[in-house]
Residue, then its C-alpha position, 0 to 999 in steps of 0.5 A: x255227045x261227050x268224049x272220054x279222057x285218060x282216066x275214063x271220066x266223061x268230059x263235056x263238049x269243048x264249048x263248055x270246058x272250064x277255062x281254068x287259065x282265065x286267058x280271057x277274063x271278063x272286062x266288067x267282072x261279071x260272069x255270064x249272066x251273073x253281074x259283078x255287084x259291089x257292097x252297098x257302101x262301095x257304090x256311088x250316090x251318096x247324095x241322091x235319093x230314090x224318091x222326090x220329096x218336097x222341100x220341108x216347110x220347117x227348118x227343124x229348128x224346134x228339134x234342137x240338138x237332134x238335127x243331123x249335121x253330118x252325112x247319114x252314111x248311106x247311099x240313095x237307091x231307087x227301087x229298081x237299084x235296091x231290088x237289083x242289088x239284093x237279087x244280085x247278092x242272092x245269086x252269090x249264095x247257095x240255098x236249099x231252093x237251088x240245090x242239095x245242101x249236104x251239110x252233115x249234122x245240120x239237116x238242111x232240108x226243104x221248107x214246105x211252102x204250105x208251112x209258110x202260108x200257115x205261119x202267115x195267117x193273121x191269127x198267128x202272125x199278127x198276135x202279140x205276147x202281151x195280149x189277154x189270154x182270152x184273145x189268143x186261145x187259138x194260138x195256145x191250142x196250137x202250142x198245146x197240140x204241138x206239145x202233145x205230138x212232141x210228147x207222143x213221138x218221143x214217149x215223154x210225159x212233159x215238154x218245155x216249149x220256150x227254148x229258142x234253139x238246140x243249144x238253148x234247149x241243152x241249157x234248159x235240160x241241164x238246168x232242169x237236171x241241176x234243179x232236180x239235184x238241188x231238190x234232192x240235196x245232191x247238187x253240191x257233190x254232183x259237179x261233173x257231166x260226162x260227154x263223148x268225144x264225138x259230141x256236138x261242140x255245144x254239149x260240153x260248152x253248155x255243161x261248162x256254162x251251167x257250172x259243171x266240170x266236163x269229163x270226156x268219154x272215149x269212143x270205140x273203133x266203130x264210132x260208138x260210146x265206149x261203155x266200159x270207159x263210161x262205167x269207169x267214170x260214173x259215180x256219185x259226183x256225176x250229175x248227167x251224161x250227154x249223148x247224141x243218138x244217132x250220134x255225130x258219126x251218123x251211127x245209132x248207139x246200139x248200147x243206148x239202153x245199157x248206157x241209160x241203165x248205168x247212168x240211172x244206177x249211178x244216180x245221174x240223169x241222161x241228157x240226149x242231144x236230139x239234133x238227129x231225131x229226124x233219123x228215128x222219128x216215128x220208129x224209136x221213142x227216146x223215152x223208151x230208151x231211158x232218156x230223161x231230157x232231150x231237145x228237139x231242133x224243129x228245123x231238123x226234124x220238122x222242117x222249120x227254117x234253119x240258120x240265118x240268125x233268125x228266131x228258132x225253136x228247140x223244145x225240150x221233152x222231159x222224163x217224169x223225174x224232171x217234169x216238175x222242174x220244167x221252165x215256165x210258162x206252161x200251157x194247160x187246158x181246163x173247162x174254161x179253155x187254155x191258160x198259161x201257168x207262170x212260175x210261182x203258181x202251184x202247178x209250177x212251184x218247182x219250175x227253175x225259172x224262165x228261158x225267155x221273156x215270153x212263150x217261145x217262137x210262134x212262127x216256128x210252132x205253126x210251121x212244125x205242126x203244119x209239117x206234122x199234120x200234112x205228113x201224118x204218123x205214116x209220113x213222119x215214119x217215112x221221113x226217117x226211113x227216107x233220110x236213112x235210105x238216102x244217106x246209105x245210098x250216098x255211102x254205097x255209091x261213093x265207098x269205092x272212090x272215097x274211104x268211109x270212116x266206118x265202113x262196116x254196117x249201115x249208117x243212119x242219117x248221114x254218111x261220114x268219110x275220112x281223108x285216107x283216100x287222099x293220101x299221096x295226092x297232095x290234096x286236102x279235105x279243104x281243097x276237095x271242098x273248094x273244088x266242089x264249089x266249081x261244080x255247083x255244089x255247097x261243100x259238105x261239113x269238113x273236119x267234123x267230127x274231130x274223131x275222124x281225120x279229115x272228116x267229110x260229113x254228108x247229110x242228104x236229108x229225106x227231101x232229095x230225089x234220086x236224080x238229085x242225089x245221083x247228080x251230086x254223087x257223080x260230081x264227087x266221083x269225077x272229082x275223086x277220080x281227078x284227085x287220084x289222077x294227079x290234077x292237083x292244080x284243079x284243087x289247089x286253085x279252086x274255086x275258079x268260078x266263084x264270085x271270089x277266089x279262095x280267101x285267107x280263111x285263117x286271117x279272116x277268122x283272126x282279124x275279121x272286118x266287122x264293119x265297112x270303112x271308107x278307103x283312103x281318099x274316099x270323102x262322102x261329103x265331097x260327092 
């Protein structure tokens, strides 16, 4: 049974109470069954190997100057040591397979194992981009099928499959827009791109990278694009607007059709950041809203792996006006099967170029199509409905202890809170996030979008059960009550139970240590 404390919060039985004072720190550095694990370079074993090798019969003299004369700089590990090292490190990381990953605007959703099994089929995983087209007909058919469903779901006539990620897709869309203006002879005067204040940071960065001047568009008090401000800035010097819908505040742009009308009336193109397509897939087709170009993050809507620096995919759907300028290659089908159309061929005469060396990321294409086919049209519609339902459930259950940034009306795929409720507590958004780590949860996105002070952006995705949502919500409610009860030390000192305590994040950002250096007195050659 549990007891109740002075603010009515249930407390765990005494043996499980957190020891914030650290009266009895462990002697080994381990915590419970979690081992203390140094970096690979901080251990010993610089002159041992994990395997026994026979003495070489040759002295390597025929290698000339290629003979290594200095230590290799890596310790030797046996197989159990190597396995344990990486498993121990993995236990220090949060993962979607461990618990809810509430990062707003990132959609950290479950990656179905079915997708992984399909991506590992030899016919997909063992092919090479330089194989003859006749030997990869199945892969090209898969790409063509995925392209068909992306066009169907968005209501757009064309799609560029080769972009590797969201920002790469933005680059693709703006380059297609620039190519269209070059074809019409207007590119010299259309040098501006309009971007709302709540946009993803990659939007203005991409526009500037392509050579445009970025002009900011204001936001209304209820978190949408200020249509009057947009209209006042549209003119014959504007190449495009970039609007995220649903936007970064987790809200649907209800004036989206009027925004498109004003944009086209001014002779500009409408680029939609499709990062949040998972909130409307199966329910709204961006092409019907007047969108000219939109990237689709396959990790967000179609469950491919996200992050980690690995290869991603960000296909870009294009309107009829921009379709001729899509980057090569294109997959087309004729009576003899599937083939790739390269730049310079008649069908791609106006293509602005290539986005990458080959044809895109096959592994991501397989995973995304597996997800689509396993869900079907009704399942994809439910994806959007459940994502929105889960976000609104979080908003409803936390709004009495935390302050919703836009309390009036429902949100879409993510719930956004500000730090108004923390005023007078001496506790900041960062402090609250650090305390979440002690409770076993990865923090939500903090301080973004910038238009909301002390923002806490929570995106539960559709893959979380009510039980897991309740576990997360209850933890935040307990923390919120503790903050209001004046338990400042709980927050200012957090995290207490992570492998490392709070770091100097400012110093880490300004003076990062990008490589390991041997400490003074550490001589590898002497070991």
